[in-house]
N, C-alpha and C positions, 0 to 999 in steps of 0.2 A: 740522585742523578750521577751517573758515572762520569769519569774524566774523558770526555770525547772531543775536547777542543771547544770551538765556538758553538753557541746554542742559538738556534733560530727562534726568534720571539715575534709573534704577530700582535699588532696593536688593534684590538677590537673585534677580531673574528677571522674567518677562514681566508678571505682575500689577502689580508695583510700577512697572514701566516704563510700563505703560498709565495708571497713576494720574498719574505725572509728566507724561506727554504729554497726558493728558486735561485736566489742570489748565491747561496752556498753550493747548490748543485751545479750551476753553470760555471762558476769560477773554479770549482774543483775539477770539472770536466776539462776545461781549457788548460788548467795547470798540468793535468796528466798528459795532455797532448804535447806539452812543451818540455816534458821530462822533469817536472818539478814535484813529482810525487803525486799522490792522490789516486783516484780510481776512475776508469772509464765507465764503470757500471755503478754509478751512484744510486743507491736505493734498489739495486737489482740483485740478482742471485749469482752465486758462484764465488770463487776465491777472491775476486777483486772487489767484492761488495764493500761499500762504505755508506754508513748511515750517519745521521745527525740527530741529536736530541732536539725536540720541537716543543715549544710552549706557546699556547694561544691564550691570550687574555681577552675574554669575551663576556658580553653582558648576559649572565645567567645567575641562578641561585643554586646553592649546593643541593637542595632538595629536588631540583629539576633533572639532575644527571642520573641516568639509569645504566646499570650494567657496566660500571667502571670501578676501578680500585681507588678509594678515597685515601690519599696519602697524607694530606694535611687538611685543615678545616675547610678551606675553599678550593683545594687542589685535587685533581683526579688524574690517574694514569689510565689512558684509554686502551681499549682493544677494538678490533674491527666491528664488534657488535654494540659498542657504546652508543647511547642516544640520549635525547632529551625526552621528558615525559610527553611533550606535546609536538614532537617532531624530530627530525634527524639531527645528528651532531656531526657535521661534515668533517671535522678534524679526525674522527675515528677512521676515516678512509686512509689517512696518513699512517695510522697504526697498521692498517692492512698492507701497506707497502713496506713495512719493516722499520719504520721510524718510531723511536720511543717518544710517545706523544702525550703531553700533559695539557689539560685545560684548567685554568684558574678562573673562577666565577667572580665577576666584578660587582654583582648586586647583593652580595652578602654584607654583613656589618663591616664597616671600613677597616677597623683594626684587624679583623680576621683576614681580610683580603691582603693587607700589607704584610702580615705575618706569613701567610702562605707564599706570597711572592718571594720573600726573603729566604724561606726554607727551601723552595724549589730551585731557585737560581743561585743562591749563595754569592760567591764572588766570581762567577763564570764570566768569560768574555762573550759578549752578545753580538748578534746581528739582528737588529730590530727592524722589522719590515712594516711598511705602511703603503697601502694602495689608495691612491687618489687624494686622501685627506690631509696629509702632512700634520696629523694630530691637531687639527683645528676643531674647536668646540661647535662651530657652525658649518653647515646646517645640522639638524637633528640626526641625520643619517651618519654624520661624522663624529658625533659626540662620544661614541664608544671608543674611538681611536684616542681621543683626548683623555678620556677617563683611564684608559689602559696605560698611557704614558705617565699619568699621575701616580697610578699604582706601582709602576715600575721604578719610578724615581731616578736618581742619578747613578748610573752604573757604567762599567767599562764596555767599550765596543763601538760599533758603527751603526748608523741609521741609514736604511736604504728606502728611498721613496720612489715608487713607480707610478707613472702616469699622473703626476700632480695636477690637480684641478679638473680632472675629468669627472663626469657624473658618477656617483651622486654628490660629489663635492661641489662647493661654491668656489669657482676659480679665484674670485677676489679675496676670499678668506684664506685660501691656500697661499696666494701670493704674499699676503701679510705675514703668514707664518714663516715662509721661506726667506723673506726679506729680513726678518728678525735674526735668523740664523745664518745669514750670509757669510759671516766670518768663520763659521763652523764647516763650511763646504769643502769637501775633499776632492771633488771632481766627478765627472761622469765615468761610469764603468761600462764599456761595451763588451759583449761576449760574442763568440763565434756563432755562426748560423747553426752548426751542429749542436752546440750547447743550448741554444735557444729552443731548438726542437725538443730537447729533453724537458725544458721548462713547460712548453706547451702541452707535451704529453702528460705531465703531472697534473696540470690544470684540467685537462680533458678527462683524465681518469677520475678525478674527484667529482667533476660535473656530471659525468655519466652515472655515478652512483647517487649523487645528491644535486639535482638540477635547480640550484638556487640562482636568482637573478644576479647576485653579486659575483658569483663565480663566472657566470656567462659574460658579464661585463669585462671581467679581467681577461678571459680567453679572447673575447672579441678585440680587445686592445692589443693583446700579444700577437694575434693573427695578422695585424697590420704590418708586421716586419720586426726585425731586431731593433729594440729600443734601448736607450741607455738606462742604467740604474743611477739615480742621483744619490751620491754618497755624502754623508755628513758624519762628523764626530758626534756620537750619541750624547755623551755627557755635556758637550758644548751646546748641542741643540736643545737639550732639556733645560739647561741653565738660562737660555734666552726666553723661555716661555714662562714668564712670571705667574700668569694665571694658573698654569698647570701645577706649579709648585704650591700655590695657594690652596688649590683643591686638595693636594696631597696632605697639607697640614690640617685643613678644616674638615675634610670629608665631603662627599658629594651632596649630602643633605643641606649643607650650609653654603653651597656654591651657587652663585647667581649667574645664570647663563647670560652672555652678552645680548643686548637687544638692538644695538646700532648695526646697520648694514656695513658690510666690509667694502673697502674701496680700493683694494690692491689691483694691480695690473699684471695678470699672470704671464702674458707674453713678454712684457718688459722684464720681469724678474727672471724668467727662464732664459732670456737672451743674455742676461748678466751671468748666469751660472754656466759658464763655458767649460 
């Protein structure tokens, strides 16, 4: 991976990957308008072009990835034609937009997964994206986000949470996760309407190619208007999730998923995150 500054890392799949990349695209766009450097054509064509490296940690096995360059045991460098044996690989559409895009499969043997994460990311500064779930292990639709954070471990960078508690997440579970990490909170990051339009266009581009429900849900949320990115210190956030660190040590095969229902109040927690 080249020296391109911060790396966009998605927890659990395409929606969270789009959040991480969207945060970089929108803040880069606004910085360019304020004369702080950057490019007005993020991911576009021409002299002003600026791209970012993208890494998606998703629930797959190495044998399922087709037409991609295997760079490490569980890690692949994608091209626009990359896919899964039984369906599309939506992250490949980001490669089609000019982003250097990697997928790391989380369902391989755990030591192999951890080694691939270390080799792909090294000591890079990360923007870790999460859509809806805030890396909660509950419900099942969010477990991939939780598993991805365990594979990522404690690293430098920020965590960006978008639309916390919205479906498919359980808002009570998300509230508990955010409350644990309250002291890690860095504030809300709002972006301009013009930058937000770039984010929506990116989501719409991927959805047009791969019409998955998770991407549709993200676009529907983004359509409601410019929303804040909730920013956290990533190493701090990770350190507050003891069960996530436990999974990292033991591996997913020895991890017992929680059975008790969550009791957090998402509206109360979000009101505190001013």
